[in-house]
C-alpha positions in Angstrom: -1.3 -0.3 -44.7 -1.7 3.5 -44.6 -0.7 6.1 -47.2 0.2 9.8 -46.5 0.1 12.8 -48.8 2.4 15.5 -47.4 2.1 19.0 -48.8 4.9 21.5 -47.8 4.8 25.2 -48.5 6.6 28.2 -47.1 5.0 31.5 -46.1 6.7 34.7 -45.2 6.3 35.3 -41.4 4.6 38.6 -41.9 2.0 36.9 -44.1 1.1 34.3 -41.5 -1.4 36.6 -39.8 -3.2 37.1 -43.0 -3.4 33.3 -43.6 -4.9 32.9 -40.1 -7.7 35.5 -40.6 -11.3 34.4 -41.1 -12.0 33.4 -44.7 -8.2 32.9 -45.0 -6.1 29.9 -46.0 -6.3 28.1 -42.7 -10.1 28.4 -42.5 -10.4 27.1 -46.0 -8.2 24.1 -45.1 -10.4 23.4 -42.1 -13.5 23.5 -44.2 -11.8 21.2 -46.7 -11.6 18.5 -43.9 -15.4 18.3 -44.0 -15.2 17.5 -47.8 -12.4 14.9 -47.1 -14.4 13.1 -44.5 -17.0 12.2 -47.2 -14.3 10.7 -49.5 -13.7 6.9 -49.5 -10.5 5.9 -47.8 -9.9 9.2 -46.0 -8.7 8.7 -42.3 -7.3 11.9 -40.9 -5.8 15.4 -41.7 -3.3 17.4 -39.8 -2.0 21.0 -40.4 1.3 22.0 -38.6 3.8 24.9 -38.9 7.3 25.6 -37.9 7.8 27.6 -34.8 10.4 30.1 -35.9 9.2 33.7 -35.1 11.0 35.3 -38.0 11.9 34.6 -41.6 9.9 32.0 -43.6 7.4 29.8 -41.9 7.1 26.1 -43.1 3.5 25.0 -43.4 2.8 21.2 -43.6 -0.5 19.7 -44.5 -0.8 15.9 -44.1 -3.8 13.7 -45.2 -4.0 10.1 -44.3 -5.5 7.5 -46.6 -6.4 3.8 -46.2 -5.0 2.7 -49.6 -3.1 4.2 -52.5 -6.0 4.0 -55.0 -8.2 6.4 -52.9 -5.2 8.7 -52.5 -4.7 8.7 -56.3 -8.4 9.4 -57.0 -8.2 12.3 -54.6 -5.2 13.8 -56.1 -6.6 13.7 -59.6 -9.9 15.4 -58.6 -10.9 18.8 -57.2 -10.7 20.4 -54.7 -7.4 19.3 -53.1 -5.0 20.7 -50.6 -2.7 21.8 -53.4 -5.5 23.5 -55.3 -6.5 25.4 -52.2 -3.0 26.6 -51.4 -2.5 27.6 -55.1 -5.3 30.2 -54.6 -3.2 32.1 -52.1 -0.1 32.8 -54.3 0.3 36.2 -52.7 1.1 34.5 -49.3 3.3 31.7 -50.6 7.0 31.9 -51.2 7.6 31.2 -55.0 8.6 27.7 -55.9 8.2 26.4 -52.3 5.2 24.2 -52.8 6.1 20.5 -52.7 3.9 17.4 -52.7 5.0 13.9 -51.5 3.1 10.7 -51.4 4.4 8.2 -48.9 3.6 4.8 -47.5 3.5 4.3 -43.7 5.8 1.5 -42.5 4.5 1.8 -38.9 1.0 3.1 -38.4 -1.8 3.5 -35.9 -3.3 0.3 -37.2 0.0 -1.6 -36.6 0.4 -0.1 -33.1 -3.2 -0.5 -32.1 -3.1 -4.2 -31.0 0.1 -3.5 -29.0 -1.4 -0.5 -27.2 -4.6 -2.4 -26.6 -2.7 -5.3 -25.0 -0.9 -2.9 -22.7 -4.1 -1.1 -21.8 -5.7 -4.4 -20.9 -2.7 -5.2 -18.7 -2.9 -1.8 -17.0 -6.7 -2.1 -16.5 -6.5 -5.6 -15.0 -3.1 -5.7 -13.2 -2.9 -2.3 -11.5 -6.4 -2.3 -9.9 -5.6 -5.8 -8.5 -1.9 -5.4 -7.6 -2.0 -1.9 -6.0 -4.7 -2.7 -3.4 -3.1 -6.1 -2.7 0.3 -4.5 -2.1 -1.3 -1.9 0.2 -3.2 -4.6 2.1 -0.1 -6.7 2.6 2.0 -3.7 3.6 -0.7 -2.7 6.1 -0.8 -6.3 7.6 2.9 -6.2 7.9 2.9 -2.9 9.7 0.0 -3.9 12.1 1.4 -7.3 12.9 5.0 -6.0 13.4 4.0 -3.1 15.6 1.7 -5.4 17.7 4.6 -7.7 18.4 6.9 -4.8 19.3 4.3 -3.2 21.7 3.7 -6.6 23.4 7.4 -7.1 24.1 8.2 -3.6 25.4 5.1 -3.1 27.4 6.9 -4.1 30.7 9.4 -1.3 30.3 8.3 1.9 32.0 9.3 5.5 31.7 8.2 7.8 34.5 5.7 5.2 35.6 4.2 4.9 32.0 4.6 1.8 29.9 7.1 2.6 27.0 4.6 1.1 24.6 2.2 4.0 25.1 4.6 6.9 24.1 6.0 4.7 21.3 2.5 4.2 19.9 1.8 8.0 20.1 5.1 8.8 18.5 4.5 6.4 15.6 1.0 7.8 15.1 2.4 11.4 15.0 5.0 10.3 12.4 2.3 8.7 10.2 0.2 12.0 10.4 3.3 14.1 9.4 4.0 11.8 6.5 0.4 12.0 5.4 0.6 15.8 5.6 3.8 15.9 3.6 2.3 13.8 0.8 -1.0 15.6 0.5 0.5 19.1 0.7 2.5 18.5 -2.5 0.7 18.3 -5.9 3.4 15.9 -7.1 5.6 13.6 -5.0 8.6 11.8 -6.6 9.0 8.1 -6.7 12.3 8.6 -4.7 10.3 10.1 -1.8 7.9 7.2 -1.8 10.6 4.6 -2.0 12.6 6.4 0.7 9.7 6.5 3.1 8.9 2.8 2.5 12.5 1.7 3.0 12.9 3.7 6.3 9.5 2.3 7.5 10.5 -1.3 6.7 13.9 -1.0 8.1 12.6 0.3 11.5 9.8 -2.3 11.5 12.4 -5.1 10.7 14.7 -3.9 13.5 11.8 -3.7 16.0 10.5 -7.1 15.0 14.0 -8.7 15.4 14.2 -7.1 18.8 10.8 -8.5 19.7 11.6 -11.9 18.4 14.9 -12.1 20.4 13.2 -10.8 23.5 10.4 -13.3 23.1 12.9 -16.2 22.7 14.5 -15.1 25.9 11.2 -15.1 27.7 10.4 -18.6 26.4 13.8 -19.8 27.6 13.0 -18.4 31.1 9.6 -20.0 30.8 11.3 -23.4 30.3 13.3 -23.2 33.6 12.2 -25.2 36.6 9.7 -23.5 38.8 11.2 -21.9 41.9 9.0 -23.8 44.3 12.0 -24.6 46.5 13.2 -21.0 46.4 13.0 -19.2 49.8 10.3 -16.5 50.0 6.6 -16.2 49.7 5.1 -19.5 48.7 8.6 -21.2 48.6 7.2 -24.3 50.4 4.0 -24.6 48.2 2.8 -28.0 47.1 2.3 -26.9 43.5 3.5 -23.9 41.4 1.8 -22.2 38.4 3.7 -19.4 36.7 2.6 -16.3 34.8 5.1 -15.7 32.1 5.7 -13.0 29.4 3.3 -12.7 26.5 0.3 -12.9 28.9 -0.1 -16.6 29.6 0.3 -19.3 32.3 3.1 -21.7 31.9 0.5 -24.5 31.9 -3.1 -24.6 31.0 -3.9 -27.7 33.0 -3.1 -28.3 36.7 -3.9 -31.4 38.7 -4.0 -31.5 42.5 -5.1 -34.0 45.2 -8.8 -33.9 46.1 -10.2 -33.4 49.7 -7.0 -32.2 51.3 -5.4 -28.8 51.8 -3.1 -28.0 48.9 -1.0 -24.8 48.6 -0.5 -23.4 45.1 2.2 -20.8 44.5 1.2 -18.3 41.8 4.6 -17.2 40.5 4.4 -14.0 38.4 7.5 -13.7 36.2 5.9 -11.1 34.0 7.9 -8.0 34.9 5.8 -5.0 36.0 2.6 -6.7 34.8 0.0 -7.5 37.5 -1.7 -11.0 37.5 -3.9 -13.2 39.7 -4.5 -16.9 40.1 -8.3 -17.2 40.6 -10.3 -20.5 40.8 -14.0 -20.9 39.8 -16.4 -23.8 39.8 -16.7 -23.7 36.0 -15.7 -21.6 32.9 -18.7 -19.3 33.4 -16.7 -17.7 36.1 -19.8 -17.0 38.1 -19.1 -18.9 41.2 -15.8 -17.9 42.8 -13.9 -20.4 45.0 -10.7 -18.5 45.9 -8.1 -16.3 44.4 -4.8 -14.4 45.0 -4.3 -10.7 45.2 -3.0 -8.8 42.2 0.7 -8.2 42.2 3.1 -6.9 39.5 5.9 -9.2 38.6 8.2 -10.4 39.7 6.2 -11.6 42.7 4.7 -14.8 44.2 1.3 -15.2 45.9 0.0 -18.4 47.5 -3.4 -19.9 47.5 -4.6 -22.8 49.7 -7.4 -25.0 48.2 -9.4 -28.0 49.5 -11.6 -29.2 46.6 -13.9 -32.1 46.0 -13.0 -34.3 43.1 -13.9 -32.7 39.7 -12.8 -30.2 37.2 -12.6 -26.5 37.9 -11.7 -23.3 36.0 -8.9 -20.9 36.7 -7.9 -17.6 35.1 -6.1 -14.3 35.7 -8.6 -11.6 36.7 -6.5 -8.9 35.0 -6.4 -10.7 31.7 -9.4 -13.0 31.8 -9.6 -13.6 28.0 -5.9 -14.5 27.4 -5.0 -16.4 30.6 -7.2 -19.3 31.4 -6.9 -23.0 32.3 -8.4 -26.1 33.9 -7.8 -27.3 37.4 -8.5 -31.0 38.2 -8.9 -32.3 41.7 -8.6 -36.1 42.0 
């Protein structure tokens, strides 16, 4: 438990400057702190004044003690705050000196463990949660935008894929937001929350669009191949289709060996060029045959006559994403 001695005294406002002069009352009280720091049980000392510019000024001197016995021993000795103030009677309003001894019900010692616990939480939680939140938000942005770009890339404006101007526009918006934040010494929580809400809403809307568009593409992918449809390659023996999201509709194709077989390469990926090219193996070093590039929708045919065995096929435009195995038997 802590104990406080509070000494109150009033000074005339025109006498305050004299009390603040070197070798005056305030300096002597400051020097008295050095004496108090050598006394057992002493913890702290504070000198405050009222802020009224005119009339009488209230001066308050508080000393903090660890127990009542050390406070009592101080009060009965010399020098004390009271004895120092008593030497400056010409500055003090008569009969204004008061001394009160009080016991602290809530003290720094009581609040210390609570503050320490909160500080530990702040030191441990914030350095972990803030980077984690930023990382997850960044992953969400990158993944969401990538899905949106992939789904709108077939759409063209003035011969340019819409994904390109959209990406440039989003980059410009990010730069403007960064400039807005760093150009202000303080930014309110409302601004941050507003930016995050708008960004998430736009990202959510774009992701929903991409998901619906992708489902539509998958539904089209599941339709029967148009091998019997009139047009280039309509009478082909086999059909392999290139579908949205940069992939073949099948990664394995089996044809008869040692006979002429016509394969129709059906590009259903709108405005995206593809090829169907066959190699002896997955090193793609020995070319057998391949179709010309054509942007979808289009169909190219390829006639093959292969010995029994396994072969490798891919799209020359997207050689890493679109690959498969061709078996002749």
